[in-house]
C-alpha positions, 0 to 999 in steps of 0.5 A: 358464508351467508346465502342471499335468496332474491325473489323476483316479483315479476318471473314468470315461467309456464310450468309455474301455473300450478304454484299455489302460494307464490307472489309470482303466480299472482303477478304474471298477469302481464304475460296474457293481461288480454285475457285468454292469451290474446295478445292485442293492442289495448288503450291506456284504459283497458291496461291499467283496468286490467293490472288492477282486476288482474294484479293489484285488487287481488292482493288488495281485497287479500289483505282486507278480509274482515269477518263481515260478509258484506261492504259495510265496515268502511274498509276499501277493498278495491282500488279503482282507475282513472285515466285520462291519457290518450295511447295504447299500449303494445302487447310486447311492451311488458315482456321486456320489463326484468326485475322491477317493481309493479309500480315502476313497470306501469309508470313506464308504460306510462310514459310516466314522469316525463308526459304523464302522471301515475300516482294515487288519490285517497278519498274517504270512500275510494283509492284510485289509482290516476294516470293523467298528462303532467299539468304544466304551465307555459310562462303565459301561465296557459296549459300545455297539457292537461289540467289541475287546480290553481290555489292562491295563497296569501303572503300571510300565511307563508311560514318560510320558502327557499328556492333555487334556480341550476341549467342542468335541465337545460337543452335545446335539442329534443329526442322521442324514440319508441322502442315498441314503434320500432317493432312495427317500423324498419330502421329507414323509418325511425331514421326518417321520423328523425327528419320529419315535422317542424324541426324548429320546435324541437330544435330550439338553438335560438330560443332565448332561454337555451341560446346554444351560444350560452348552453352550447348543444344540449340534448333531452333524449327520452322514449314513449312506450304509448302508441297513439290512442286510436292504434289497433294492429291487425293480426293479418295486416295488409299493406295499406293497413302496415302503411297507415299504421306507420304513418300514425306512429311517426306523427306519435313520435313527431307530436311526442317530440315537440311536446317533450320541447314545449315541457322543458324549454323555459328550465334554465328560469324555473325554481325548484324549493320547498315551500311551509305554510300554515296548514291547509287541507285543501293542498294536494300533490299536483295542484299549482300554489300561487303565491300573492301579495294582495293582488300583487303576484309573486309566483307560481309553483307546481307542488309535486309532494305535499306534506301535513304536519300537525303539533297538537297545542302548537302548529298545523303546517304545510310542506310543499317541495315544488318545481317549475317556479316563476319567482325570477320571472315574474320579478324580470318580466316587462 
């Protein structure tokens, strides 16, 4: 019989403090990320910075040790954070993660990929951990939230494009919960939240691209782990503070529910697919790509993945995996 040993990198027990050579000891930052055991709500920016300084950069510096005492070797020895999302991390939330990677935990805690994006950006002299609102556009071309660069590509540079549409992601009833918020709100308050707000903004039974008569009732449910951006929970809250905190959390869920609907209400007509163009080093994941034939726009796509291939003496190509394609919409719109 072969014995399999699994090392749990997210496990931390109090008696492990004196261990000197295990991953466990270095990754226990999430137990005391506030510093000195200070369990406080932190902004997304503060939390990401704590994760970088308390865990990630320790490994980065350990594997990039050089003989030169100064940082003039050109080797990047630390990762920096760039956070543009609004939200607060509950001090209780990290403790609920078991047997997950550090990346998986951070992504979930930053509400990615439903509302936000978390990825690394490599620049010539820096590596940056980026957390930003997912920059999707509505059908009118306006960004729903966030911003990103839109690059125009001529059809002359297109090698191939394949895409398809599906109703698998169509929904007309949107629901957002929060396991972190439920620690502060009682069940009656959560039930009230379910019926709060303008229901026509998240119950889209009569919306053209999600008609109940066509698609039946389809529910899209997710949760948010980020509290309101300015939320700070007092150590000894009084009744007024608790009321204000509950109100802020309720509005947060209402806003998230409406945002979820805005981001997904037209899924029935968006395409996903693969696009190959002549090599273009300016194309990066997270860009919008607009395909144009002269002044005529064939459609736009959101490039969630971009890869560059170079074959000496033959070709240089850029491969793009995309979604949010608007080829069908551009073809049929009046």
